[in-house]
C-alpha positions as CSV (number, residue, x, y, z in Angstrom):
1,M,-252.0,-64.2,45.0
2,T,-252.2,-63.6,48.7
3,K,-249.4,-61.8,50.5
4,G,-247.9,-63.2,53.7
5,Y,-246.1,-66.2,54.8
6,F,-246.4,-69.9,55.4
7,I,-244.5,-70.8,58.6
8,T,-243.0,-74.3,58.6
9,G,-240.4,-75.9,60.8
10,T,-237.7,-78.5,60.8
11,D,-239.6,-80.4,63.5
12,T,-242.4,-80.1,65.9
13,G,-241.8,-77.8,69.0
14,V,-239.4,-75.4,67.3
15,G,-241.5,-72.3,67.9
16,K,-243.5,-71.9,64.8
17,T,-246.5,-70.5,66.8
18,L,-244.3,-67.9,68.5
19,V,-242.8,-66.8,65.1
20,A,-246.3,-66.8,63.4
21,G,-247.8,-64.9,66.2
22,G,-245.0,-62.4,66.3
23,L,-245.2,-61.7,62.6
24,A,-249.0,-61.4,62.8
25,A,-248.7,-58.9,65.7
26,L,-246.0,-56.9,63.8
27,Y,-248.2,-56.6,60.7
28,K,-251.2,-55.6,62.9
29,N,-249.1,-53.0,64.7
30,K,-248.1,-51.6,61.3
31,G,-251.7,-51.1,60.6
32,L,-251.9,-53.9,58.0
33,N,-255.0,-56.1,57.5
34,V,-253.6,-59.6,58.6
35,G,-255.3,-62.9,59.0
36,V,-254.0,-65.9,60.7
37,M,-254.6,-69.7,60.2
38,K,-253.5,-72.9,61.8
39,P,-255.2,-75.2,59.3
40,V,-254.5,-78.4,61.1
41,A,-253.9,-78.8,64.8
42,T,-253.4,-81.9,67.0
43,G,-253.2,-82.1,70.8
44,C,-256.3,-79.9,71.1
45,K,-258.2,-79.5,74.3
46,R,-261.9,-80.2,74.7
47,I,-263.7,-77.0,75.8
48,N,-267.5,-76.9,76.0
49,N,-267.6,-80.0,73.7
50,T,-265.4,-78.3,71.1
51,L,-261.8,-79.1,70.3
52,V,-259.5,-76.0,70.6
53,S,-256.0,-75.5,69.7
54,D,-253.8,-73.4,72.0
55,D,-251.8,-72.5,68.9
56,A,-254.7,-71.2,67.0
57,V,-256.0,-69.2,70.0
58,F,-252.6,-67.6,70.4
59,L,-252.5,-66.6,66.7
60,K,-256.0,-65.2,66.9
61,L,-255.1,-63.1,69.9
62,A,-251.8,-62.0,68.3
63,A,-253.4,-60.8,65.2
64,E,-256.4,-59.3,67.1
65,V,-258.9,-60.7,64.5
66,D,-262.5,-61.5,65.0
67,D,-262.6,-64.3,62.4
68,E,-264.5,-67.4,63.4
69,Y,-262.4,-70.0,65.1
70,E,-263.5,-72.6,62.6
71,L,-261.9,-70.7,59.8
72,I,-258.6,-70.1,61.7
73,N,-258.5,-73.8,62.7
74,P,-260.7,-75.9,60.4
75,V,-259.1,-79.2,61.5
76,S,-258.8,-79.9,65.2
77,L,-257.8,-83.3,66.6
78,E,-257.5,-84.3,70.2
79,Q,-254.5,-86.7,70.3
80,P,-251.0,-85.1,70.2
81,L,-249.9,-87.2,67.2
82,A,-249.3,-86.8,63.5
83,P,-252.6,-85.7,61.8
84,T,-253.1,-89.0,60.0
85,V,-252.8,-91.1,63.1
86,A,-254.8,-88.7,65.3
87,A,-257.6,-88.7,62.6
88,R,-257.6,-92.5,62.4
89,L,-257.9,-92.9,66.2
90,S,-260.8,-90.5,66.3
91,N,-262.5,-91.9,63.2
92,T,-262.2,-88.6,61.5
93,K,-261.5,-87.9,57.8
94,I,-259.4,-84.8,57.1
95,D,-260.9,-83.0,54.2
96,S,-258.3,-80.8,52.3
97,D,-261.2,-79.0,50.7
98,K,-262.4,-77.7,54.1
99,I,-258.9,-76.3,54.7
100,N,-258.7,-74.6,51.2
101,T,-262.3,-73.1,51.6
102,A,-261.3,-71.7,55.0
103,F,-258.1,-70.3,53.6
104,D,-260.0,-68.7,50.6
105,T,-262.5,-67.1,52.9
106,L,-259.8,-65.6,55.1
107,C,-257.9,-64.3,52.0
108,E,-261.1,-62.5,51.0
109,R,-261.1,-60.7,54.3
110,H,-257.4,-60.0,54.8
111,E,-254.7,-58.4,52.7
112,Y,-252.0,-60.6,54.4
113,M,-252.1,-64.1,55.7
114,I,-249.8,-65.8,58.2
115,V,-250.4,-69.5,58.1
116,E,-248.7,-71.9,60.6
117,G,-248.2,-75.5,59.4
118,I,-248.0,-78.5,61.6
119,G,-244.6,-80.1,62.2
120,G,-242.5,-80.1,59.2
121,L,-243.1,-80.2,55.4
122,L,-243.3,-84.0,55.2
123,V,-245.9,-84.4,58.0
124,P,-248.8,-86.4,56.5
125,I,-252.2,-84.7,56.8
126,N,-253.9,-87.7,55.2
127,E,-252.6,-90.6,53.2
128,Y,-251.8,-88.6,50.0
129,Y,-251.7,-85.0,51.3
130,F,-248.8,-83.6,53.1
131,V,-247.9,-80.2,54.6
132,V,-245.8,-79.4,51.5
133,D,-249.0,-80.0,49.4
134,M,-250.9,-77.5,51.5
135,A,-248.1,-75.0,51.4
136,E,-248.0,-75.3,47.5
137,E,-251.8,-74.8,47.2
138,M,-251.7,-71.7,49.4
139,E,-249.0,-70.2,47.2
140,L,-247.4,-68.2,50.1
141,P,-243.6,-67.8,50.5
142,V,-242.2,-70.0,53.2
143,I,-240.3,-69.2,56.4
144,V,-238.5,-72.1,58.0
145,V,-238.2,-72.2,61.8
146,C,-235.5,-74.2,63.5
147,R,-233.7,-74.8,66.8
148,P,-230.2,-73.7,67.7
149,T,-229.2,-77.3,68.5
150,L,-226.8,-79.9,67.2
151,G,-228.1,-81.2,63.8
152,T,-230.0,-78.2,63.0
153,I,-227.8,-77.4,59.9
154,N,-228.7,-80.8,58.3
155,H,-232.5,-80.6,59.3
156,T,-232.7,-77.0,58.1
157,L,-230.9,-77.6,54.7
158,L,-233.0,-80.7,54.1
159,T,-236.1,-78.7,54.7
160,V,-235.1,-75.8,52.5
161,S,-234.0,-78.2,49.7
162,Y,-237.3,-80.1,49.9
163,A,-239.3,-76.9,49.8
164,R,-237.4,-75.6,46.8
165,Q,-237.9,-79.0,45.0
166,H,-241.6,-78.5,45.3
167,G,-241.4,-74.9,43.9
168,L,-241.9,-73.1,47.3
169,D,-240.3,-69.7,47.7
170,V,-238.2,-69.9,50.8
171,K,-237.9,-66.3,52.1
172,G,-235.9,-67.0,55.2
173,I,-234.9,-69.2,58.1
174,I,-235.4,-68.2,61.7
175,I,-233.2,-69.9,64.3
176,N,-235.6,-69.7,67.3
177,E,-233.7,-69.7,70.6
178,F,-236.9,-69.0,72.6
179,Y,-238.4,-72.5,72.1
180,L,-235.9,-73.4,74.9
181,I,-237.9,-71.4,77.4
182,A,-241.0,-73.4,76.8
183,A,-239.2,-76.7,76.6
184,K,-237.0,-76.3,79.7
185,G,-238.5,-73.5,81.8
186,V,-237.3,-70.0,82.3
187,E,-235.1,-70.8,85.2
188,R,-233.2,-73.6,83.5
189,Y,-232.8,-71.4,80.4
190,E,-231.5,-68.4,82.2
191,G,-229.1,-70.7,84.2
192,A,-227.7,-72.0,80.9
193,R,-226.9,-68.6,79.4
């Protein structure tokens, strides 16, 4: 069993990438062999005729790894939508075997893995495969990232409850205040403090 964490959120935009990158950098700075993965990304940019995820690039830089981009982010979709919808609009079939093969390859190279999911546990990757299914297959303990806003207790407890119902080992909850900086801008955030 691989060591590391699967980072999920109560929602999209809660700061999963920041948390995943921070953990990867922490492991790297401690001299540990850490790999990173963003198995599925939507809202990717087209660069030199290739779809690239800002999240996957951030994780790669944070972990200072030289793994091939296609292993770190095996499924890249252009539209900033749920993976099932983005795939349908681009006539793409999301292959969970491709994700699992990339994960297995990275696990052979690294002692620890930090994997960032997409959205929350019930985000559909295809018709019959959800983020929770991917987390189960990877067998990594889960960290839930949430916002410090009204309603977060309900969203967070629902996420933790659902994860546990599926046999996932929830190791922690991170209430991420820093997502506000990205969402509202530094000046607005500082003014609200």
